[in-house]
C-alpha positions as CSV (number, residue, x, y, z in Angstrom):
1,X,0.0,0.0,0.0
2,X,1.3,3.4,-0.9
3,X,1.3,6.1,1.7
4,X,0.7,9.8,1.0
5,X,4.5,10.4,1.4
6,X,5.3,7.7,-1.2
7,X,2.9,9.3,-3.7
8,X,4.4,12.7,-3.1
9,X,7.9,11.3,-3.6
10,X,6.9,9.5,-6.8
11,X,5.2,12.6,-8.2
12,X,8.3,14.7,-7.3
13,X,10.5,12.1,-9.1
14,X,8.3,12.1,-12.2
15,X,8.4,15.9,-12.4
16,X,12.1,15.9,-12.0
17,X,12.6,13.3,-14.7
18,X,10.3,15.1,-17.1
19,X,12.3,18.3,-16.5
20,X,15.6,16.5,-17.1
21,X,14.1,15.0,-20.3
22,X,13.0,18.4,-21.5
23,X,16.5,19.8,-20.9
24,X,18.1,16.8,-22.6
25,X,15.8,17.3,-25.7
26,X,16.7,21.0,-25.9
27,X,20.4,20.1,-25.8
28,X,20.0,17.5,-28.5
29,X,18.1,20.0,-30.6
30,X,20.9,22.5,-30.3
31,X,23.4,19.9,-31.3
32,X,21.3,18.8,-34.3
33,X,21.0,22.4,-35.4
34,X,24.8,22.7,-35.4
35,X,25.1,19.5,-37.4
36,X,22.5,20.8,-39.9
37,X,24.5,24.1,-40.2
38,X,27.7,22.2,-40.9
39,X,26.0,20.2,-43.6
40,X,24.7,23.3,-45.3
41,X,21.0,22.8,-44.6
42,X,19.2,26.2,-44.8
43,X,21.9,27.9,-46.8
44,X,20.4,30.0,-49.6
45,X,21.6,29.6,-53.1
46,X,23.8,32.4,-54.3
47,X,21.4,33.3,-57.1
48,X,19.2,35.2,-54.6
49,X,22.0,37.5,-53.5
50,X,22.6,36.3,-50.0
51,X,22.7,38.8,-47.2
52,X,21.9,38.9,-43.5
53,X,18.2,38.3,-43.9
54,X,18.7,35.0,-45.8
55,X,21.3,33.9,-43.2
56,X,18.9,34.6,-40.3
57,X,16.0,32.7,-41.9
58,X,18.4,29.8,-42.6
59,X,19.0,29.7,-38.8
60,X,15.3,29.6,-38.1
61,X,14.9,26.8,-40.6
62,X,17.7,24.8,-39.1
63,X,16.3,25.3,-35.6
64,X,12.8,24.2,-36.7
65,X,14.2,21.1,-38.4
66,X,16.3,20.3,-35.3
67,X,13.4,20.7,-32.9
68,X,11.2,18.4,-35.0
69,X,14.0,15.8,-35.3
70,X,14.5,15.9,-31.5
71,X,10.7,15.6,-30.8
72,X,10.6,12.6,-33.2
73,X,13.2,10.7,-31.2
74,X,16.3,12.4,-32.6
75,X,19.5,10.4,-32.6
76,X,19.3,9.0,-29.1
77,X,21.4,11.7,-27.6
78,X,18.7,13.1,-25.4
79,X,18.1,9.7,-23.8
80,X,21.8,9.4,-22.9
81,X,21.9,12.9,-21.5
82,X,18.8,12.4,-19.4
83,X,20.2,9.2,-17.9
84,X,23.4,11.0,-17.1
85,X,21.5,13.8,-15.4
86,X,19.5,11.3,-13.3
87,X,22.7,9.4,-12.4
88,X,24.5,12.6,-11.4
89,X,21.7,13.5,-9.0
90,X,21.8,10.1,-7.2
């Protein structure tokens, strides 16, 4: 039988784990955005003239791609980071 204290502890643990998971997904998303930048995703063709505006919108595009990739499971990096965060707290 679970006591009130056990339920509070379990709820606190779940909240902490979801927070760590969210942090891990954000870190994975930033990492993926840098990978996409290195691979040239979002770079505008030179026919359009380039410029700061195109560079900025390329950054938005890479960030959106990276966020969606991370939400869809990413490359498994967020799971490893979340496990490391949980292990570091214990």
